[in-house]
DRENNUVO-709388 format. One line per 10 residues: their letters; for each residue x, y, z of C-alpha. Coordinates in nm, 2 decimals. Layout:
N
A) X,Y,Z | ...
END
This chain:
612
XXXXXXXXXX) 0.01,-3.05,6.24 | -0.35,-3.17,6.32 | -0.45,-2.85,6.48 | -0.32,-2.65,6.19 | -0.52,-2.86,5.95 | -0.83,-2.81,6.16 | -0.77,-2.44,6.16 | -0.74,-2.44,5.78 | -1.07,-2.63,5.75 | -1.24,-2.38,5.98
XXXXXXXXXX) -1.12,-2.10,5.76 | -1.27,-2.27,5.46 | -1.60,-2.33,5.64 | -1.62,-1.96,5.74 | -1.56,-1.84,5.39 | -1.81,-2.08,5.23 | -2.08,-2.05,5.49 | -2.41,-1.88,5.38 | -2.53,-1.71,5.69 | -2.91,-1.67,5.75
XXXXXXXXXX) -2.96,-1.31,5.84 | -3.15,-1.41,6.16 | -2.86,-1.63,6.27 | -2.56,-1.48,6.10 | -2.41,-1.34,6.42 | -2.45,-1.67,6.60 | -2.30,-1.89,6.32 | -2.02,-1.65,6.21 | -1.92,-1.57,6.57 | -1.90,-1.94,6.66
XXXXXXXXXX) -1.70,-2.02,6.36 | -1.47,-1.73,6.41 | -1.43,-1.80,6.78 | -1.33,-2.15,6.68 | -1.08,-2.01,6.44 | -0.93,-1.78,6.71 | -0.91,-2.08,6.95 | -0.72,-2.28,6.69 | -0.49,-1.99,6.63 | -0.42,-1.95,7.00
XXXXXXXXXX) -0.35,-2.32,7.03 | -0.12,-2.30,6.73 | 0.07,-2.01,6.89 | 0.09,-2.21,7.21 | 0.23,-2.51,7.04 | 0.47,-2.31,6.84 | 0.58,-2.12,7.15 | 0.64,-2.45,7.34 | 0.83,-2.58,7.05 | 1.03,-2.25,7.04
XXXXXXXXXX) 1.12,-2.29,7.41 | 1.23,-2.64,7.36 | 1.44,-2.55,7.07 | 1.58,-2.25,7.26 | 1.69,-2.48,7.54 | 1.87,-2.69,7.29 | 2.04,-2.39,7.14 | 1.85,-2.43,6.81 | 1.64,-2.11,6.83 | 1.66,-1.76,6.96
XXXXXXXXXX) 1.30,-1.66,6.91 | 1.12,-1.47,7.19 | 0.92,-1.66,7.45 | 0.54,-1.70,7.44 | 0.49,-1.42,7.69 | 0.71,-1.19,7.48 | 0.53,-1.28,7.16 | 0.19,-1.20,7.32 | 0.33,-0.87,7.45 | 0.46,-0.78,7.10
XXXXXXXXXX) 0.13,-0.87,6.94 | -0.06,-0.65,7.18 | 0.17,-0.36,7.12 | 0.13,-0.40,6.74 | -0.25,-0.40,6.78 | -0.24,-0.09,6.98 | -0.02,0.09,6.73 | -0.27,0.02,6.45 | -0.52,0.29,6.35 | -0.78,0.33,6.63
XXXXXXXXXX) -0.60,0.04,6.80 | -0.67,0.15,7.16 | -1.04,0.23,7.08 | -1.08,-0.11,6.91 | -0.95,-0.29,7.21 | -1.18,-0.10,7.45 | -1.47,-0.16,7.22 | -1.40,-0.53,7.21 | -1.40,-0.55,7.59 | -1.75,-0.39,7.60
XXXXXXXXXX) -1.87,-0.61,7.32 | -1.76,-0.93,7.50 | -2.02,-0.83,7.77 | -2.28,-0.72,7.52 | -2.28,-1.05,7.32 | -2.36,-1.27,7.62 | -2.68,-1.47,7.56 | -2.68,-1.72,7.85 | -2.81,-1.62,8.09 | -3.03,-1.37,7.90
XXXXXXXXXX) -2.93,-1.02,7.97 | -3.19,-0.77,8.10 | -3.29,-0.51,7.84 | -3.18,-0.22,8.06 | -2.82,-0.36,8.09 | -2.80,-0.45,7.72 | -2.92,-0.10,7.62 | -2.66,0.06,7.85 | -2.38,-0.15,7.71 | -2.50,-0.08,7.36
XXXXXXXXXX) -2.49,0.29,7.43 | -2.14,0.27,7.56 | -2.02,0.06,7.27 | -2.18,0.30,7.03 | -2.01,0.60,7.18 | -1.67,0.44,7.13 | -1.75,0.30,6.78 | -1.95,0.57,6.60 | -1.64,0.76,6.47 | -1.44,0.45,6.37
XXXXXXXXXX) -1.70,0.23,6.19 | -1.50,0.22,5.88 | -1.19,0.09,6.06 | -1.39,-0.19,6.23 | -1.59,-0.35,5.95 | -1.31,-0.53,5.76 | -1.15,-0.69,6.06 | -1.30,-1.03,6.15 | -1.33,-0.97,6.52 | -1.41,-0.60,6.51
XXXXXXXXXX) -1.67,-0.64,6.24 | -1.87,-0.86,6.47 | -1.89,-0.56,6.71 | -2.07,-0.36,6.43 | -2.29,-0.67,6.36 | -2.40,-0.67,6.72 | -2.47,-0.30,6.72 | -2.68,-0.33,6.40 | -2.88,-0.61,6.58 | -2.95,-0.43,6.90
XXXXXXXXXX) -2.93,-0.05,6.84 | -3.20,0.18,6.73 | -3.33,0.25,6.38 | -3.16,0.59,6.37 | -2.82,0.44,6.46 | -2.86,0.17,6.19 | -2.91,0.45,5.94 | -2.60,0.62,6.06 | -2.40,0.30,6.03 | -2.53,0.25,5.67
XXXXXXXXXX) -2.45,0.60,5.56 | -2.10,0.57,5.72 | -2.03,0.27,5.51 | -2.16,0.42,5.19 | -1.90,0.36,4.91 | -1.78,0.04,5.08 | -2.07,-0.20,5.01 | -1.89,-0.38,4.73 | -1.58,-0.43,4.95 | -1.80,-0.56,5.23
XXXXXXXXXX) -1.98,-0.80,4.99 | -1.66,-0.95,4.87 | -1.50,-0.96,5.22 | -1.49,-1.29,5.41 | -1.60,-1.11,5.72 | -1.77,-0.79,5.59 | -2.04,-0.99,5.40 | -2.19,-1.09,5.74 | -2.23,-0.72,5.83 | -2.38,-0.64,5.50
XXXXXXXXXX) -2.64,-0.92,5.54 | -2.72,-0.78,5.89 | -2.77,-0.43,5.74 | -3.01,-0.58,5.48 | -3.20,-0.78,5.74 | -3.24,-0.51,6.01 | -3.22,-0.20,5.79 | -3.50,0.01,5.65 | -3.64,0.02,5.30 | -3.42,0.32,5.22
XXXXXXXXXX) -3.11,0.15,5.35 | -3.17,-0.15,5.13 | -3.23,0.08,4.83 | -2.90,0.26,4.91 | -2.71,-0.08,4.92 | -2.87,-0.21,4.60 | -2.80,0.12,4.41 | -2.44,0.10,4.50 | -2.41,-0.26,4.40 | -2.59,-0.19,4.07
XXXXXXXXXX) -2.36,-0.26,3.78 | -2.15,-0.50,3.98 | -2.40,-0.79,4.02 | -2.26,-0.99,3.73 | -1.92,-0.98,3.89 | -2.05,-1.05,4.24 | -2.25,-1.36,4.13 | -1.93,-1.52,4.03 | -1.74,-1.42,4.35 | -1.71,-1.68,4.62
XXXXXXXXXX) -1.83,-1.44,4.89 | -2.03,-1.19,4.69 | -2.26,-1.46,4.54 | -2.43,-1.52,4.88 | -2.49,-1.15,4.94 | -2.65,-1.11,4.59 | -2.86,-1.42,4.65 | -3.00,-1.30,4.99 | -3.06,-0.95,4.84 | -3.26,-1.10,4.56
XXXXXXXXXX) -3.45,-1.37,4.75 | -3.52,-1.20,5.08 | -3.51,-0.82,5.05 | -3.56,-0.69,4.69 | -3.91,-0.58,4.58 | -4.06,-0.72,4.26 | -3.95,-0.41,4.08 | -3.60,-0.43,4.22 | -3.58,-0.80,4.13 | -3.67,-0.72,3.77
XXXXXXXXXX) -3.40,-0.45,3.75 | -3.14,-0.68,3.90 | -3.21,-0.94,3.64 | -3.20,-0.69,3.36 | -2.84,-0.61,3.46 | -2.74,-0.96,3.34 | -2.85,-0.87,2.99 | -2.54,-0.67,2.93 | -2.34,-0.36,3.01 | -2.60,-0.13,2.86
XXXXXXXXXX) -2.85,-0.24,3.12 | -2.59,-0.26,3.39 | -2.48,0.11,3.35 | -2.82,0.27,3.28 | -3.13,0.21,3.48 | -3.47,0.31,3.33 | -3.74,0.24,3.59 | -4.00,0.32,3.32 | -3.88,0.05,3.08 | -4.11,-0.25,3.14
XXXXXXXXXX) -4.02,-0.44,2.83 | -3.96,-0.81,2.87 | -3.65,-0.99,2.73 | -3.87,-1.12,2.45 | -3.98,-0.76,2.36 | -3.62,-0.64,2.36 | -3.49,-0.92,2.15 | -3.77,-0.90,1.90 | -3.64,-0.56,1.79 | -3.30,-0.69,1.67
XXXXXXXXXX) -3.14,-1.02,1.59 | -2.80,-0.87,1.67 | -2.93,-0.75,2.01 | -3.07,-1.10,2.08 | -2.74,-1.26,2.01 | -2.55,-1.01,2.23 | -2.79,-1.06,2.53 | -2.79,-1.44,2.49 | -2.41,-1.44,2.49 | -2.40,-1.22,2.81
XXXXXXXXXX) -2.65,-1.45,2.98 | -2.49,-1.78,2.90 | -2.14,-1.65,2.99 | -2.27,-1.56,3.34 | -2.46,-1.89,3.37 | -2.17,-2.10,3.27 | -1.93,-1.92,3.50 | -2.17,-1.96,3.79 | -2.24,-2.33,3.72 | -1.87,-2.40,3.70
XXXXXXXXXX) -1.82,-2.24,4.04 | -2.10,-2.45,4.20 | -2.37,-2.19,4.23 | -2.64,-2.38,4.03 | -2.87,-2.39,4.33 | -2.90,-2.00,4.37 | -3.24,-1.86,4.29 | -3.11,-1.55,4.13 | -2.92,-1.77,3.89 | -3.24,-1.96,3.81
XXXXXXXXXX) -3.40,-1.63,3.73 | -3.11,-1.55,3.49 | -3.16,-1.89,3.33 | -3.53,-1.83,3.29 | -3.45,-1.52,3.09 | -3.21,-1.72,2.87 | -3.45,-2.01,2.80 | -3.70,-1.75,2.66 | -3.47,-1.65,2.38 | -3.23,-1.94,2.32
XXXXXXXXXX) -3.25,-2.11,1.98 | -3.10,-2.38,1.76 | -2.76,-2.50,1.88 | -2.79,-2.28,2.19 | -3.07,-2.51,2.31 | -2.85,-2.83,2.28 | -2.55,-2.66,2.45 | -2.76,-2.53,2.74 | -2.92,-2.87,2.80 | -2.58,-3.03,2.79
XXXXXXXXXX) -2.45,-2.78,3.05 | -2.74,-2.85,3.30 | -2.87,-3.20,3.22 | -2.69,-3.35,3.52 | -2.79,-3.07,3.76 | -3.16,-3.04,3.70 | -3.22,-3.15,4.07 | -3.05,-2.82,4.17 | -3.32,-2.62,3.99 | -3.66,-2.76,4.09
XXXXXXXXXX) -3.70,-2.60,4.43 | -3.76,-2.25,4.31 | -4.04,-2.11,4.08 | -3.78,-1.97,3.84 | -3.58,-2.30,3.84 | -3.90,-2.50,3.79 | -3.97,-2.31,3.47 | -3.62,-2.38,3.35 | -3.63,-2.75,3.44 | -3.97,-2.79,3.26
XXXXXXXXXX) -3.83,-2.62,2.95 | -3.52,-2.85,2.95 | -3.74,-3.16,2.98 | -3.98,-3.04,2.71 | -3.71,-2.95,2.46 | -3.47,-3.24,2.53 | -3.44,-3.54,2.29 | -3.45,-3.90,2.41 | -3.08,-3.92,2.50 | -3.09,-3.59,2.69
XXXXXXXXXX) -3.40,-3.69,2.88 | -3.23,-4.01,2.99 | -2.95,-3.81,3.14 | -3.19,-3.57,3.31 | -3.39,-3.86,3.47 | -3.07,-4.03,3.58 | -2.97,-3.71,3.77 | -3.32,-3.69,3.93 | -3.34,-4.05,4.05 | -3.17,-4.00,4.38
XXXXXXXXXX) -3.38,-3.69,4.44 | -3.72,-3.85,4.35 | -3.89,-3.80,4.69 | -3.77,-3.44,4.72 | -3.88,-3.38,4.37 | -4.23,-3.52,4.43 | -4.29,-3.35,4.76 | -4.16,-3.00,4.66 | -4.42,-2.73,4.58 | -4.24,-2.66,4.25
XXXXXXXXXX) -4.07,-2.99,4.19 | -4.40,-3.18,4.17 | -4.49,-2.98,3.86 | -4.16,-3.08,3.70 | -4.25,-3.45,3.77 | -4.59,-3.40,3.60 | -4.42,-3.25,3.29 | -4.20,-3.55,3.28 | -4.51,-3.78,3.30 | -4.67,-3.58,3.01
XXXXXXXXXX) -4.37,-3.54,2.78 | -4.13,-3.83,2.81 | -4.22,-4.11,2.57 | -4.00,-4.37,2.73 | -4.25,-4.47,3.00 | -4.04,-4.77,3.09 | -3.75,-4.54,3.18 | -3.99,-4.31,3.38 | -4.13,-4.61,3.57 | -3.78,-4.75,3.64
XXXXXXXXXX) -3.66,-4.41,3.76 | -3.95,-4.31,4.00 | -4.17,-4.61,4.10 | -3.90,-4.79,4.30 | -3.76,-4.47,4.44 | -4.10,-4.35,4.56 | -4.25,-4.68,4.67 | -4.19,-4.62,5.04 | -4.30,-4.26,5.03 | -4.65,-4.29,4.88
XXXXXXXXXX) -4.82,-4.27,5.22 | -4.68,-3.92,5.25 | -4.72,-3.83,4.88 | -5.10,-3.92,4.88 | -5.18,-3.68,5.16 | -4.96,-3.39,5.03 | -5.12,-3.08,4.89 | -4.87,-3.06,4.61 | -4.71,-3.41,4.59 | -5.03,-3.59,4.50
XXXXXXXXXX) -5.10,-3.39,4.19 | -4.88,-3.57,3.94 | -5.04,-3.90,4.05 | -5.39,-3.76,4.05 | -5.31,-3.68,3.69 | -5.23,-4.04,3.62 | -5.56,-4.15,3.77 | -5.78,-3.88,3.64 | -5.61,-3.68,3.36 | -5.62,-3.30,3.38
XXXXXXXXXX) -5.93,-3.29,3.60 | -6.03,-2.93,3.66 | -6.13,-3.02,4.01 | -5.76,-3.06,4.09 | -5.58,-2.83,3.83 | -5.65,-2.46,3.81 | -5.68,-2.28,3.48 | -5.33,-2.13,3.54 | -5.17,-2.47,3.59 | -5.35,-2.60,3.28
XXXXXXXXXX) -5.22,-2.31,3.08 | -4.86,-2.39,3.19 | -4.91,-2.76,3.11 | -5.02,-2.67,2.76 | -4.72,-2.45,2.71 | -4.47,-2.73,2.79 | -4.66,-2.99,2.59 | -4.65,-2.76,2.29 | -4.27,-2.72,2.34 | -4.24,-3.10,2.35
XXXXXXXXXX) -4.43,-3.15,2.03 | -4.12,-3.21,1.82 | -3.97,-3.48,2.05 | -4.28,-3.64,2.22 | -4.47,-3.85,1.97 | -4.69,-4.07,2.18 | -5.06,-3.97,2.23 | -5.10,-3.81,2.57 | -5.35,-4.06,2.70 | -5.15,-4.36,2.59
XXXXXXXXXX) -4.84,-4.23,2.78 | -5.06,-4.17,3.09 | -5.21,-4.52,3.08 | -4.87,-4.69,3.04 | -4.75,-4.51,3.35 | -5.07,-4.57,3.55 | -5.05,-4.95,3.48 | -4.72,-4.96,3.67 | -4.82,-4.72,3.95 | -5.17,-4.87,4.02
XXXXXXXXXX) -5.05,-5.17,4.23 | -4.82,-4.94,4.43 | -5.11,-4.70,4.51 | -5.33,-4.99,4.64 | -5.05,-5.17,4.83 | -4.97,-4.84,5.01 | -5.33,-4.80,5.12 | -5.37,-5.16,5.22 | -5.06,-5.14,5.44 | -5.14,-4.80,5.58
XXXXXXXXXX) -5.51,-4.74,5.59 | -5.45,-4.44,5.82 | -5.43,-4.24,5.49 | -5.81,-4.23,5.51 | -5.78,-4.01,5.82 | -5.63,-3.73,5.61 | -5.87,-3.52,5.40 | -5.64,-3.52,5.10 | -5.57,-3.89,5.14 | -5.94,-3.97,5.14
XXXXXXXXXX) -5.98,-3.78,4.81 | -5.69,-3.97,4.66 | -5.83,-4.31,4.77 | -6.17,-4.22,4.62 | -6.01,-4.14,4.28 | -5.81,-4.46,4.30 | -6.12,-4.67,4.36 | -6.33,-4.50,4.09 | -6.05,-4.55,3.83 | -6.14,-4.86,3.62
XXXXXXXXXX) -5.90,-4.84,3.33 | -5.74,-5.17,3.43 | -6.02,-5.38,3.57 | -5.83,-5.71,3.59 | -5.53,-5.56,3.77 | -5.74,-5.35,4.01 | -6.03,-5.59,4.09 | -5.89,-5.77,4.39 | -5.71,-5.46,4.52 | -6.02,-5.26,4.50
XXXXXXXXXX) -6.23,-5.51,4.69 | -5.97,-5.51,4.97 | -5.98,-5.14,4.98 | -6.36,-5.13,5.01 | -6.35,-5.38,5.29 | -6.10,-5.16,5.48 | -6.33,-4.86,5.44 | -6.63,-5.06,5.58 | -6.42,-5.20,5.86 | -6.32,-4.84,5.96
XXXXXXXXXX) -6.69,-4.75,5.96 | -6.77,-5.03,6.21 | -6.56,-4.86,6.48 | -6.75,-4.71,6.77 | -6.85,-4.35,6.70 | -6.62,-4.09,6.88 | -6.39,-3.80,6.81 | -6.14,-4.02,6.63 | -6.40,-4.19,6.41 | -6.37,-4.13,6.03
XXXXXXXXXX) -6.71,-3.97,6.02 | -6.57,-3.67,6.20 | -6.31,-3.62,5.93 | -6.39,-3.35,5.68 | -6.40,-3.56,5.36 | -6.50,-3.91,5.48 | -6.88,-3.87,5.47 | -6.85,-3.75,5.11 | -6.62,-4.05,5.02 | -6.87,-4.30,5.18
XXXXXXXXXX) -7.17,-4.13,5.01 | -7.00,-4.14,4.67 | -6.93,-4.51,4.71 | -7.30,-4.57,4.82 | -7.43,-4.36,4.52 | -7.21,-4.55,4.28 | -7.02,-4.25,4.15 | -6.95,-3.88,4.17 | -7.23,-3.62,4.17 | -7.22,-3.42,3.84
XXXXXXXXXX) -7.33,-3.07,3.95 | -7.36,-2.95,3.60 | -7.60,-3.22,3.48 | -7.75,-3.27,3.83 | -7.70,-3.64,3.83 | -7.46,-3.91,3.95 | -7.20,-4.03,3.70 | -7.23,-4.40,3.77 | -6.93,-4.63,3.75 | -7.05,-4.99,3.70
XXXXXXXXXX) -6.88,-5.32,3.77 | -6.64,-5.21,4.04 | -6.83,-5.31,4.35 | -6.97,-4.98,4.45 | -7.33,-4.85,4.45 | -7.59,-5.11,4.54 | -7.33,-5.38,4.61 | -7.13,-5.15,4.85 | -7.45,-5.02,5.02 | -7.57,-5.37,5.09
XXXXXXXXXX) -7.24,-5.48,5.23 | -7.22,-5.16,5.44 | -7.56,-5.22,5.60 | -7.49,-5.58,5.66 | -7.16,-5.53,5.83 | -7.20,-5.20,6.01 | -7.57,-5.22,6.12 | -7.62,-5.60,6.10 | -7.90,-5.53,5.85 | -8.06,-5.29,6.10
XXXXXXXXXX) -8.08,-5.55,6.38 | -7.82,-5.37,6.59 | -8.03,-5.08,6.71 | -7.77,-4.94,6.95 | -7.53,-4.87,6.66 | -7.81,-4.74,6.44 | -7.92,-4.50,6.72 | -7.56,-4.37,6.76 | -7.55,-4.29,6.39 | -7.88,-4.11,6.41
XXXXXXXXXX) -7.75,-3.90,6.70 | -7.45,-3.80,6.48 | -7.49,-3.52,6.22 | -7.25,-3.67,5.97 | -7.38,-4.02,6.04 | -7.73,-3.91,5.94 | -7.61,-3.78,5.60 | -7.46,-4.13,5.53 | -7.80,-4.29,5.64 | -7.97,-4.06,5.39
XXXXXXXXXX) -7.75,-4.20,5.11 | -7.81,-4.56,5.22 | -8.19,-4.50,5.24 | -8.21,-4.35,4.89 | -8.00,-4.63,4.75 | -8.19,-4.92,4.91 | -8.55,-4.79,4.93 | -8.66,-4.93,4.60 | -8.50,-5.27,4.66 | -8.76,-5.51,4.81
XXXXXXXXXX) -8.51,-5.76,4.95 | -8.36,-5.50,5.18 | -8.55,-5.44,5.51 | -8.31,-5.17,5.62 | -8.51,-4.87,5.49 | -8.82,-4.99,5.68 | -8.62,-5.04,6.00 | -8.47,-4.69,5.96 | -8.82,-4.55,5.93 | -8.92,-4.71,6.26
XXXXXXXXXX) -8.67,-4.49,6.43 | -8.85,-4.17,6.32 | -8.94,-4.08,6.69 | -8.56,-4.06,6.77 | -8.49,-3.87,6.45 | -8.76,-3.61,6.53 | -8.60,-3.56,6.87 | -8.28,-3.43,6.72 | -8.22,-3.06,6.76 | -8.16,-2.81,6.48
XXXXXXXXXX) -7.78,-2.86,6.48 | -7.84,-3.21,6.34 | -7.90,-3.11,5.97 | -7.86,-3.47,5.86 | -8.16,-3.58,6.07 | -8.38,-3.31,5.93 | -8.28,-3.42,5.58 | -8.35,-3.78,5.67 | -8.71,-3.69,5.77 | -8.76,-3.53,5.43
XX) -8.66,-3.83,5.23 | -8.88,-4.08,5.42
END
């Protein structure tokens, strides 16, 4: 029957669902209500069928009304049956959300429900409908009552974690409970985490406990449990040794711990739990100690699922290690698995670092280009303005520029490039240039089609780095000139709130192009980049097009009245003052009366007077 199949599908959804603690009641209740509805419909259909059969003399089963009566009687005969039915009637009123219930009425209903429930909590929690009563109480009742519920359930937390319905209550207790309540739950589950992580229901509880509720110290202890039975049974809060420290003491102990870790990892991966952050943390432990054939076996296990790792900090470390230690054949399989996730990889806070490690370690640059350039082509307008996503591509343009890469990031990069020393043979700069030659036209074409990138602070920075890069002069010459024309065209717009001068980075971009290069603060000079159309050439074109060589006094006056505009005028004046063929500096000086009238808030005007 169709309805029966729908009901079965609903059961599967309920069992597989990972419920966010803040929404667990809503989702679980809706799914379970749906299940109840299908069950009722099935009973109705079966009852109708029974009546028809009965009329035909084929069946002597009781009528639908008789069945319902028998069911009600059976429920009442169960332990605490009468109380449960009364509690559920109150709960139906308490759970109403639309229209919103006044707090006074909700508190009253909560008190009444609590009085009936407090002595039978243990009888309620493992029944799918009654367990939702306790979830609602946990959500709405006081801190003291939550503590009572938690203590009443002590000794049953493992059963709750592995129950299709009880796990929702346990997640609620973690979400709304106190620090002491969480410690109580974690202590009881200690020693059982390896079993839970491979359980269909329990894995979600362990994941939420690790990601959302455990402290750093508790997380460390949870992960140590996966080392083996010795660490699962005994907890030593004063033992701060890392897995490397422990394994350094004994080769036999290393082999035992490595076997325990890979057994858990393999079992979880086979059950489809590769995306869990706690499993990533377990993997991170393993990749610190695996060796020889263990490396090849681990890469083979995960080479098609690296996309499941890159969204967490622990998974990022594992993915980078896999890429660094893989041979050419394994890297090809890894990149194949990442191709359909290219945009998510590039735009993720942790995934972008995996992409950079790929750029810095994979010798087959043709494969890297084929994997990512086409997949990312339509996304570069977002990638260029992303805080994290732009970094791998800034690396292609600028190398490991300390302006963009912190010492900590540089240290991590060095770690993975050292790991890849055995399998990555190309010089680093050669690999980078081969990739850049392919990506350079894509960068420019993205900007030419979507100049709005300039209106973003990070986008303006990226475009500046793009223009200043001259490693492929022939390929970039025409593109660069079009980009410079777009920038000047944007500057011609009438000054106002939306003008580029009012954006944080634009004045610096324009001044850098006028100066002919970036300011070197260490050496107190401009690092000039010749032959790319910036500096004197750009300044002359800028004055000619924006100010009509100074003839358009209205435009010039509007720039003098603008603080950021004055700073650009300072750069133009200093660049052109020693060039006799340009009359702009003289015309600017003639505006000194207007410049002197500017108030103290116009710092650019004050600086302009000083350079005259």
